[in-house]
C-alpha positions as CSV (number, residue, x, y, z in Angstrom):
1,M,0.0,-0.3,0.2
2,T,1.6,3.8,-0.8
3,I,1.5,6.4,1.2
4,Q,-0.8,8.2,-1.0
5,T,-3.5,5.6,-0.7
6,V,-2.8,5.6,3.1
7,D,-3.6,9.4,2.6
8,N,-6.6,9.1,1.1
9,I,-8.0,7.2,3.7
10,R,-7.1,10.1,6.0
11,E,-8.8,12.3,3.3
12,R,-12.3,10.6,3.5
13,R,-12.5,10.4,7.2
14,L,-12.0,13.9,7.1
15,V,-14.8,14.2,4.8
16,T,-17.0,11.6,6.4
17,L,-16.5,12.9,9.7
18,I,-18.2,17.0,9.2
19,L,-20.1,15.6,7.0
20,M,-21.9,12.6,9.5
21,D,-21.1,14.3,13.1
22,D,-21.6,17.8,14.6
23,D,-19.3,17.5,16.9
24,F,-16.3,17.0,14.2
25,C,-18.0,19.4,11.6
26,K,-18.6,22.4,14.5
27,Q,-14.5,22.4,15.1
28,L,-13.4,21.1,11.6
29,C,-15.1,23.5,9.3
30,P,-14.0,27.1,10.2
31,I,-10.4,25.6,9.3
32,V,-10.6,23.2,6.5
33,N,-9.7,24.4,3.3
34,H,-11.6,22.8,0.6
35,K,-9.3,23.8,-2.4
36,E,-5.9,21.7,-0.4
37,L,-7.3,18.7,-0.8
38,K,-6.8,15.9,-2.9
39,T,-9.6,13.9,-4.7
40,P,-12.3,16.0,-6.6
41,Y,-15.0,14.5,-4.8
42,A,-14.1,15.9,-1.4
43,Y,-12.8,19.4,-2.7
44,H,-16.9,19.7,-3.9
45,V,-18.5,17.6,-0.6
46,V,-16.7,19.4,1.8
47,Q,-17.3,23.2,-0.2
48,W,-21.2,21.9,0.6
49,V,-20.9,21.2,3.7
50,K,-19.1,24.4,4.6
51,E,-22.3,26.3,3.2
52,Y,-24.9,24.1,5.2
53,F,-22.8,24.4,8.3
54,E,-22.6,28.5,7.7
55,N,-26.1,28.5,7.5
56,Y,-27.7,25.9,9.9
57,G,-24.4,25.3,12.8
58,E,-24.5,21.3,12.1
59,A,-23.9,18.7,9.9
60,P,-25.6,17.9,7.2
61,K,-26.0,14.2,7.4
62,D,-28.7,13.0,5.6
63,A,-29.6,16.9,4.3
64,I,-26.7,16.0,1.8
65,Y,-28.6,13.5,-0.7
66,D,-30.7,16.8,-1.2
67,I,-28.0,18.6,-1.9
68,W,-26.8,16.6,-4.1
69,E,-29.6,16.1,-6.1
70,T,-29.2,20.2,-6.9
71,K,-25.6,20.2,-7.4
72,K,-25.0,17.6,-9.4
73,K,-27.2,19.0,-12.4
74,H,-24.4,21.9,-13.1
75,L,-21.5,19.3,-13.2
76,N,-20.5,18.1,-16.5
77,D,-17.6,15.2,-15.5
78,P,-19.6,12.1,-15.6
79,E,-16.5,10.5,-13.6
80,L,-16.8,13.3,-11.1
81,S,-20.2,12.5,-10.5
82,S,-19.7,8.8,-10.5
83,S,-17.1,9.3,-7.8
84,I,-18.9,11.7,-5.5
85,S,-22.4,9.1,-5.7
86,V,-20.4,6.6,-4.5
87,F,-18.2,8.4,-1.6
88,L,-21.9,9.7,-0.2
89,D,-23.2,5.8,-0.6
90,N,-20.4,4.5,0.9
91,A,-20.7,7.5,3.9
92,K,-24.4,6.6,4.3
93,T,-23.5,2.9,5.2
94,S,-20.3,2.9,6.2
95,Y,-20.4,5.5,8.8
96,N,-21.0,3.9,12.7
97,P,-20.6,6.5,15.2
98,S,-19.5,4.0,18.1
99,D,-15.8,4.3,15.7
100,Y,-15.5,7.4,16.9
101,Q,-16.0,8.0,20.2
102,N,-12.2,9.1,20.9
103,K,-13.2,12.3,19.0
104,K,-10.5,14.2,19.6
105,A,-7.5,11.8,18.7
106,F,-9.9,11.6,15.5
107,I,-10.3,15.5,15.5
108,D,-6.4,15.6,16.4
109,E,-5.7,13.7,13.1
110,C,-7.4,15.5,10.7
111,V,-5.6,18.7,11.9
112,E,-2.5,17.5,11.1
113,Y,-3.8,16.0,8.0
114,M,-5.2,19.2,6.8
115,R,-1.6,20.9,8.1
116,E,0.2,17.8,5.8
117,V,-1.8,19.4,2.6
118,H,-1.2,22.7,3.9
119,L,2.6,22.4,3.6
120,E,2.4,20.4,0.6
121,K,0.5,23.5,-1.6
122,F,2.4,26.1,0.3
123,I,5.8,23.9,-0.7
124,E,4.4,23.3,-4.2
125,G,3.4,27.2,-4.5
126,L,6.7,28.4,-3.0
127,Q,8.6,26.8,-5.9
128,N,6.6,27.4,-8.5
129,K,8.0,31.5,-7.4
130,V,11.3,30.2,-7.4
131,N,11.3,28.5,-10.0
132,S,9.6,31.5,-12.2
133,G,12.3,34.1,-10.6
134,K,9.2,35.7,-9.0
135,Y,11.8,35.9,-5.1
136,E,10.0,38.8,-4.0
137,E,6.5,36.8,-3.9
138,A,8.1,34.0,-3.2
139,E,9.6,35.7,0.0
140,S,6.3,37.2,0.6
141,L,5.0,33.5,0.8
142,V,7.1,32.8,3.5
143,A,6.3,35.9,5.7
144,N,2.5,35.5,5.6
145,F,2.8,31.7,5.8
146,K,-0.1,30.7,8.1
147,R,-0.9,27.8,9.8
148,P,-4.4,25.4,9.8
149,G,-5.6,25.2,13.5
150,S,-8.0,24.7,15.7
151,H,-10.4,27.4,15.7
152,N,-9.6,27.9,19.8
153,A,-5.8,28.6,19.3
154,T,-7.1,31.8,20.7
155,G,-7.8,30.5,23.7
156,I,-11.1,30.2,25.9
157,S,-12.0,33.7,27.7
158,I,-13.9,33.3,31.2
159,I,-15.8,36.4,30.9
160,S,-16.9,35.8,26.9
161,D,-17.2,32.1,26.6
162,I,-19.2,30.8,29.2
163,D,-20.9,28.1,26.6
164,A,-17.2,26.0,26.7
165,Y,-17.6,26.2,29.8
166,E,-21.0,24.9,30.3
167,K,-19.7,22.1,27.6
168,A,-16.6,21.3,29.7
169,F,-19.0,20.6,32.4
170,S,-21.5,18.2,30.2
171,D,-18.8,16.8,27.8
172,A,-18.5,12.8,27.8
173,S,-14.6,13.7,28.8
174,L,-15.7,13.9,32.0
175,E,-17.2,10.0,32.1
176,P,-14.3,7.5,32.8
177,L,-13.0,4.8,30.5
178,F,-13.3,2.5,33.7
179,T,-13.0,1.8,37.3
180,F,-12.0,-1.2,39.2
181,E,-13.6,-4.1,41.0
182,G,-14.7,-4.9,44.8
183,H,-12.8,-2.3,46.8
184,L,-9.9,-1.5,44.3
185,S,-12.3,0.7,43.0
186,K,-12.5,2.5,46.7
187,I,-8.5,3.2,47.1
188,T,-8.0,3.6,43.0
189,P,-9.3,6.4,41.3
190,P,-11.2,5.6,37.8
191,L,-9.3,6.0,34.8
192,F,-10.0,8.6,32.0
193,R,-8.7,8.9,28.5
194,G,-5.0,11.0,28.6
195,D,-4.5,9.0,31.9
196,F,-0.9,7.0,32.5
197,F,-1.4,4.1,34.9
198,A,0.9,1.8,36.8
199,I,1.6,-1.1,39.1
200,L,4.6,-1.4,41.0
201,S,5.7,-4.4,42.9
202,T,8.8,-6.9,43.3
203,A,10.1,-9.7,40.8
204,K,7.5,-12.7,39.9
205,A,5.0,-11.3,42.2
206,G,2.1,-11.3,39.9
207,K,2.3,-8.3,37.6
208,S,1.6,-9.6,34.3
209,F,-1.7,-11.0,35.9
210,A,-2.2,-7.8,37.6
211,L,-2.1,-5.5,34.1
212,Q,-4.1,-8.5,32.7
213,H,-7.1,-7.7,34.9
214,V,-6.7,-3.7,34.3
215,A,-7.4,-4.6,30.7
216,H,-10.5,-7.0,31.4
217,C,-12.0,-4.0,33.9
218,A,-11.5,-2.1,30.7
219,L,-13.6,-5.2,28.4
220,T,-15.9,-5.2,30.5
221,A,-16.9,-1.4,30.4
222,G,-16.6,-1.9,26.5
223,C,-13.6,0.1,25.6
224,N,-11.0,-1.7,22.8
225,V,-7.7,-2.6,24.5
226,L,-4.3,-3.2,23.0
227,S,-2.0,-5.8,25.1
228,V,1.3,-5.8,24.0
229,N,3.9,-8.2,25.7
230,L,7.5,-8.1,25.9
231,E,8.1,-10.4,28.6
232,M,6.3,-14.1,27.9
233,R,6.4,-16.3,25.2
234,E,3.2,-15.5,22.7
235,N,1.4,-18.9,23.5
236,E,1.5,-18.1,27.4
237,F,0.8,-14.7,27.2
238,L,-2.8,-15.9,25.2
239,Q,-3.3,-18.6,27.2
240,R,-3.7,-16.4,30.7
241,Y,-6.0,-14.2,28.9
242,W,-8.3,-17.0,27.6
243,R,-8.1,-18.7,31.1
244,G,-8.4,-14.9,32.3
245,V,-11.7,-14.4,30.5
246,H,-13.6,-17.7,31.4
247,M,-12.4,-18.3,34.4
248,S,-11.2,-21.6,32.8
249,P,-8.3,-24.1,33.9
250,I,-6.4,-26.1,32.1
251,M,-8.2,-29.3,33.3
252,S,-11.0,-30.0,34.9
253,G,-11.0,-30.3,38.3
254,N,-11.9,-28.7,41.9
255,F,-10.0,-25.5,42.8
256,E,-10.0,-23.9,46.3
257,I,-10.7,-20.6,46.5
258,P,-10.4,-17.3,48.7
259,V,-13.8,-15.7,49.9
260,F,-14.7,-12.8,52.4
261,E,-18.2,-13.6,54.1
262,P,-19.6,-11.1,55.3
263,D,-19.6,-11.0,58.4
264,I,-23.7,-10.1,59.8
265,E,-26.3,-11.3,61.9
266,P,-29.1,-13.9,60.7
267,G,-31.5,-12.2,58.8
268,E,-29.7,-9.0,57.7
269,N,-28.8,-8.2,53.7
270,P,-25.0,-9.1,53.0
271,L,-25.0,-6.0,50.8
272,D,-25.1,-4.1,54.3
273,A,-22.0,-5.8,55.3
274,K,-19.8,-3.2,57.0
275,A,-17.1,-6.6,57.8
276,W,-16.2,-9.5,56.3
277,R,-14.1,-13.0,57.5
278,F,-11.8,-14.4,55.4
279,N,-12.0,-17.9,54.5
280,H,-11.9,-20.4,51.7
281,K,-14.6,-22.8,49.4
282,T,-14.2,-25.2,46.5
283,I,-15.7,-25.1,43.5
284,Y,-15.5,-27.3,40.3
285,R,-14.6,-25.8,36.6
286,E,-14.8,-27.3,33.5
287,A,-11.8,-27.5,31.3
288,I,-11.2,-24.6,28.5
289,S,-13.1,-26.0,25.7
290,F,-13.4,-24.6,21.8
291,S,-15.9,-27.0,21.4
292,N,-18.3,-24.3,20.1
293,K,-16.6,-21.2,19.0
294,E,-19.6,-19.3,17.4
295,K,-21.5,-19.9,20.6
296,L,-17.8,-18.6,22.4
297,R,-18.0,-16.0,20.3
298,E,-21.5,-14.5,20.7
299,E,-21.2,-14.4,24.6
300,M,-18.2,-12.7,24.3
301,Q,-19.8,-9.8,21.6
302,M,-23.0,-9.3,24.3
303,R,-21.4,-9.4,27.7
304,Y,-18.6,-7.2,25.6
305,R,-21.1,-4.5,24.5
306,G,-18.8,-4.1,21.5
307,G,-15.3,-4.2,23.8
308,D,-12.5,-6.4,22.9
309,I,-8.6,-7.3,23.4
310,V,-6.2,-7.2,21.0
311,Q,-3.1,-9.0,22.0
312,I,0.4,-8.7,20.9
313,T,3.6,-10.3,21.6
314,L,7.3,-7.5,20.4
315,P,10.4,-8.5,21.4
316,A,12.3,-6.8,24.6
317,Y,14.5,-4.0,24.6
318,S,14.6,-3.4,21.2
319,T,11.1,-2.6,21.0
320,T,10.3,1.2,21.3
321,V,8.0,3.8,22.2
322,S,7.8,4.5,18.4
323,D,7.1,1.1,17.5
324,I,4.3,1.1,19.1
325,E,2.9,4.4,17.8
326,A,3.5,2.5,14.7
327,V,1.7,-0.7,15.6
328,L,-1.5,2.2,16.5
329,D,-1.1,4.0,13.5
330,N,-1.2,0.8,11.3
331,M,-4.1,-1.0,13.4
332,E,-5.9,2.3,12.1
333,Y,-5.4,2.4,8.2
334,F,-5.0,-1.4,7.5
335,N,-7.7,-2.6,10.5
336,N,-10.0,0.4,11.3
337,R,-9.0,-0.6,14.6
338,V,-8.7,2.4,17.2
339,F,-8.1,1.7,21.1
340,D,-9.6,3.1,24.3
341,V,-6.5,1.8,26.6
342,I,-3.4,0.5,25.7
343,C,-1.7,-2.1,28.4
344,I,2.5,-2.6,28.2
345,D,3.5,-5.5,29.8
346,Y,6.0,-3.7,31.4
347,A,7.3,-0.5,29.9
348,D,10.6,-0.8,31.5
349,L,11.5,-3.6,28.9
350,L,10.9,-1.1,25.8
351,G,14.3,0.2,24.3
352,S,15.5,3.5,23.8
353,N,18.2,6.0,22.1
354,E,19.2,7.2,26.2
355,R,22.6,5.5,27.2
356,E,22.0,5.4,30.7
357,Y,19.8,3.1,32.3
358,R,17.9,5.8,34.8
359,H,18.1,8.4,31.3
360,K,16.6,5.4,29.0
361,L,13.9,4.7,31.8
362,N,12.6,8.6,31.9
363,D,12.9,9.0,28.3
364,I,10.2,5.7,27.9
365,W,7.9,6.9,30.9
366,L,7.9,10.5,29.6
367,N,7.2,9.4,25.7
368,L,4.0,7.2,27.4
369,R,2.6,9.9,28.7
370,R,2.7,11.9,25.8
371,I,1.2,9.2,23.6
372,A,-1.8,8.8,26.6
373,Q,-2.3,12.6,26.1
374,E,-1.6,13.0,22.4
375,R,-3.7,10.1,21.1
376,N,-6.2,10.3,23.7
377,V,-6.3,7.2,25.4
378,C,-5.4,5.3,28.8
379,I,-2.1,4.1,28.8
380,A,-1.4,0.9,31.7
381,T,1.7,-0.3,32.5
382,V,4.0,-2.1,35.6
383,S,7.0,-1.7,36.8
384,Q,9.4,-3.5,39.2
385,S,10.6,-2.1,42.6
386,N,14.0,-2.5,44.0
387,A,14.5,-4.7,46.6
388,E,11.7,-3.4,49.2
389,G,8.6,-6.0,49.2
390,L,10.7,-9.0,48.4
391,D,9.7,-10.3,52.1
392,G,6.3,-9.0,51.6
393,K,7.0,-5.8,53.8
394,E,4.8,-3.0,52.6
395,I,6.2,-0.8,49.2
396,S,6.1,2.5,49.4
397,L,7.3,5.0,47.0
398,S,11.3,4.7,47.6
399,A,10.6,1.1,46.5
400,I,10.8,2.8,42.7
401,A,14.3,1.6,41.1
402,E,16.7,3.2,39.3
403,D,14.2,6.2,38.0
404,K,12.4,8.4,40.8
405,R,10.8,10.3,37.8
406,K,8.8,7.9,37.0
407,I,6.9,9.9,39.6
408,T,5.7,12.6,37.9
409,H,5.1,10.9,34.2
410,V,1.9,8.8,36.1
411,T,-0.9,10.2,36.7
412,S,-2.0,6.6,39.5
413,L,0.5,4.4,40.7
414,M,-0.6,1.4,43.1
415,G,1.8,-0.9,45.2
416,M,1.4,-3.8,45.2
417,W,3.2,-7.0,47.3
418,G,2.3,-10.3,49.5
419,S,4.0,-12.7,51.8
420,D,4.7,-15.7,51.2
421,E,2.0,-17.0,53.3
422,D,-0.5,-14.3,51.7
423,R,0.3,-16.2,48.6
424,Q,-0.5,-19.3,49.8
425,L,-3.8,-18.6,51.3
426,G,-4.2,-16.3,47.9
427,L,-4.0,-12.8,49.1
428,V,-2.4,-9.5,47.4
429,R,-2.6,-6.5,49.0
430,M,-2.6,-3.0,47.2
431,K,-2.6,0.5,48.2
432,N,-2.1,3.6,46.3
433,L,0.8,5.1,46.2
434,V,0.5,8.9,44.2
435,S,-2.9,10.0,42.2
436,R,-3.6,12.6,40.5
437,Y,-7.4,12.3,41.4
438,K,-9.0,12.2,44.7
439,T,-9.8,8.3,45.9
440,D,-13.2,7.5,47.9
441,T,-10.2,6.5,50.6
442,F,-7.1,5.4,51.4
443,G,-5.3,2.7,52.6
444,T,-4.3,-1.1,51.9
445,V,-7.0,-3.4,50.1
446,L,-6.7,-7.4,50.2
447,V,-7.5,-8.9,47.0
448,A,-8.2,-12.6,46.8
449,Q,-7.1,-14.5,43.3
450,C,-7.0,-18.0,42.3
451,L,-3.8,-17.9,39.5
452,D,-5.0,-21.1,38.2
453,L,-7.9,-19.9,37.2
454,G,-6.9,-17.0,36.2
455,Q,-8.2,-14.9,38.0
456,F,-6.1,-12.3,39.4
457,H,-9.2,-10.3,41.6
458,L,-11.7,-12.8,43.0
459,D,-13.3,-9.6,45.5
460,S,-11.3,-7.4,47.1
461,K,-11.8,-5.9,50.4
462,L,-10.3,-3.4,52.9
463,E,-7.7,-5.0,55.2
464,T,-9.5,-2.7,58.3
465,M,-12.7,-4.7,57.3
466,V,-11.1,-8.2,57.4
467,T,-10.8,-10.8,60.3
468,G,-9.2,-14.2,59.8
469,V,-5.8,-13.2,57.9
470,G,-2.8,-13.0,60.2
471,R,-0.3,-9.8,58.7
């Protein structure tokens, strides 16, 4: 596929979005120049969209077909008419608003494309002036060059632009992408687009399982997740996620799982419990089966409401942040996949051009935060602590290995630890170390798990509310 083909995809998406969506139309119509677009159909359709928007303040949507009936009478180019008809038919049948929920990212992409074609036209015009010996005119072009950009580039006035502030409080960006389960949700803030979330723990402490749980929480909320594996064999990576989603063992049998039993009086509602007793119970689970794949697919589609997890395995240390960006671009251009959440297992294993290790880590984490903001996605990762926590001691911020600057790049950082006794019981402890957002409470949470069933999180309770667990 050539670069020109990719460009046409971007241009077609730009035209489709301003044609079919009010928000895109309001953001992009004031700055798009239809004369600079590359395809003839785009030139005309965008011109008609801009005219409609100036009159009615919204995207034409289905009204474009009435406009087209009027306009096509004046076109004396059968090939152009056919091109416009094909585009409009495709826009009507293929446009799905759910494909473009991350509006900021698509608006940014459209603005970037407009800047690109604007520069190409500028360079072409400048070269023509130079070739013609019109140097003063060429210098004037340079002096008067203006970049296309958001119509809010001048800023928003707190006095004059009250509508913008009203929109900010009603905007969908106020809604989190997903939240955590059980009492983890009490100590961990909801995660939004633009966030960079991390979990800090010791080596071989279940960090990959913890990150898998982050991905599953996002999936349950209907998010599209890209999970990047840099650490384990691909088959192991695939097996873990499948077992986690289906709570399935390799072999059928009985499994002892930890539970928190509500400490209540007879007749009281268990949901009203303020204290719990830690215990175990035995359950039977069937082994993994692929005997009815179509039924599995239908069940998952219904359960996860359009969400999905795409897993990809890349080599550790040689894979860079730029490589992950290329994966995101290729997924979008060639597979029409745009992600809400990106989980990286784990960031410290990425490569960087920096030579010194601590500067390398800072470069990686800084650029992951940049991607979260630029692409308007939530990024989650895990990181290995220093020796602190190896003996089950509570992990603190001092446990960050090599480079403390990681703290400045994350929006939330969780600590995770557990003694040998905890792990034998099926427990791990977690605590919020850093958060930009307010949490419901503070303290340590006990997470009940059964990794044999792929379950990092069966339930979780605040440690102060649980009896029957030694410390």
